[in-house]
MARTI-199519 format. One record per residue (C-alpha): residue number from 1; residue in one letter; x negated, y, z. Coordinates in steps of 0.05 Angstrom, whole numbers, plus 5000, padded with zeros to 4 digits. Layout:
N
rec k:NUM; r:A; X:X; Y:Y; Z:Z
...
// end
This chain:
86
rec k:1; r:M; X:3989; Y:2123; Z:3827
rec k:2; r:T; X:4044; Y:2174; Z:3835
rec k:3; r:A; X:4037; Y:2245; Z:3808
rec k:4; r:R; X:4038; Y:2272; Z:3879
rec k:5; r:I; X:3980; Y:2228; Z:3902
rec k:6; r:E; X:3942; Y:2244; Z:3839
rec k:7; r:H; X:3951; Y:2319; Z:3851
rec k:8; r:K; X:3928; Y:2312; Z:3924
rec k:9; r:L; X:3865; Y:2274; Z:3903
rec k:10; r:N; X:3847; Y:2328; Z:3852
rec k:11; r:V; X:3860; Y:2384; Z:3901
rec k:12; r:F; X:3815; Y:2351; Z:3953
rec k:13; r:H; X:3760; Y:2339; Z:3901
rec k:14; r:Q; X:3762; Y:2411; Z:3877
rec k:15; r:R; X:3760; Y:2437; Z:3948
rec k:16; r:C; X:3698; Y:2395; Z:3963
rec k:17; r:L; X:3664; Y:2416; Z:3899
rec k:18; r:R; X:3677; Y:2489; Z:3914
rec k:19; r:K; X:3647; Y:2481; Z:3984
rec k:20; r:I; X:3586; Y:2445; Z:3956
rec k:21; r:L; X:3575; Y:2498; Z:3902
rec k:22; r:K; X:3591; Y:2554; Z:3952
rec k:23; r:V; X:3645; Y:2583; Z:3906
rec k:24; r:T; X:3706; Y:2616; Z:3936
rec k:25; r:Y; X:3774; Y:2628; Z:3904
rec k:26; r:K; X:3759; Y:2703; Z:3906
rec k:27; r:D; X:3706; Y:2691; Z:3852
rec k:28; r:H; X:3762; Y:2674; Z:3802
rec k:29; r:I; X:3726; Y:2614; Z:3773
rec k:30; r:T; X:3772; Y:2562; Z:3742
rec k:31; r:N; X:3773; Y:2489; Z:3763
rec k:32; r:E; X:3749; Y:2468; Z:3694
rec k:33; r:E; X:3687; Y:2511; Z:3702
rec k:34; r:I; X:3674; Y:2481; Z:3771
rec k:35; r:L; X:3678; Y:2411; Z:3741
rec k:36; r:L; X:3629; Y:2431; Z:3686
rec k:37; r:W; X:3580; Y:2461; Z:3736
rec k:38; r:A; X:3583; Y:2398; Z:3779
rec k:39; r:N; X:3579; Y:2353; Z:3717
rec k:40; r:S; X:3640; Y:2316; Z:3742
rec k:41; r:R; X:3711; Y:2296; Z:3721
rec k:42; r:K; X:3778; Y:2297; Z:3756
rec k:43; r:L; X:3778; Y:2249; Z:3814
rec k:44; r:S; X:3844; Y:2218; Z:3792
rec k:45; r:N; X:3813; Y:2198; Z:3725
rec k:46; r:I; X:3753; Y:2167; Z:3761
rec k:47; r:V; X:3799; Y:2127; Z:3807
rec k:48; r:T; X:3842; Y:2102; Z:3749
rec k:49; r:E; X:3781; Y:2080; Z:3710
rec k:50; r:R; X:3753; Y:2042; Z:3770
rec k:51; r:R; X:3820; Y:2009; Z:3784
rec k:52; r:F; X:3822; Y:1983; Z:3713
rec k:53; r:R; X:3750; Y:1958; Z:3719
rec k:54; r:M; X:3768; Y:1922; Z:3785
rec k:55; r:A; X:3830; Y:1892; Z:3753
rec k:56; r:G; X:3786; Y:1863; Z:3698
rec k:57; r:H; X:3743; Y:1829; Z:3750
rec k:58; r:I; X:3803; Y:1801; Z:3788
rec k:59; r:L; X:3836; Y:1774; Z:3725
rec k:60; r:R; X:3773; Y:1733; Z:3710
rec k:61; r:L; X:3774; Y:1700; Z:3779
rec k:62; r:P; X:3798; Y:1628; Z:3788
rec k:63; r:D; X:3873; Y:1620; Z:3801
rec k:64; r:H; X:3864; Y:1596; Z:3874
rec k:65; r:R; X:3827; Y:1659; Z:3897
rec k:66; r:A; X:3867; Y:1705; Z:3944
rec k:67; r:A; X:3856; Y:1768; Z:3901
rec k:68; r:K; X:3884; Y:1733; Z:3839
rec k:69; r:V; X:3943; Y:1705; Z:3878
rec k:70; r:T; X:3963; Y:1773; Z:3905
rec k:71; r:I; X:3968; Y:1803; Z:3835
rec k:72; r:S; X:4020; Y:1752; Z:3813
rec k:73; r:W; X:4057; Y:1751; Z:3881
rec k:74; r:T; X:4129; Y:1775; Z:3883
rec k:75; r:P; X:4167; Y:1787; Z:3947
rec k:76; r:A; X:4222; Y:1739; Z:3970
rec k:77; r:D; X:4292; Y:1749; Z:3944
rec k:78; r:G; X:4323; Y:1755; Z:4013
rec k:79; r:R; X:4346; Y:1819; Z:4044
rec k:80; r:R; X:4346; Y:1845; Z:4115
rec k:81; r:K; X:4411; Y:1855; Z:4152
rec k:82; r:T; X:4438; Y:1926; Z:4155
rec k:83; r:G; X:4439; Y:1963; Z:4220
rec k:84; r:R; X:4395; Y:1964; Z:4282
rec k:85; r:P; X:4357; Y:1901; Z:4298
rec k:86; r:K; X:4382; Y:1862; Z:4358
// end
């Protein structure tokens, strides 16, 4: 996950929590306090943890399953021609 996507996830999560808790930015309450009030963590941390958990499940699958094959797949070595397609 790139830093930009991680930031966007966290911004969206904080905006939703502020709407749920009916807290505006004019109240000058920090994001950390909002997370404590909601008994939550940063969304990017939750997503990363769940990705690792899912990877553990996929790695235990048999080798012929599609999910396991896609993890070890590498794209072909060929390249497209430059310029506009004919």
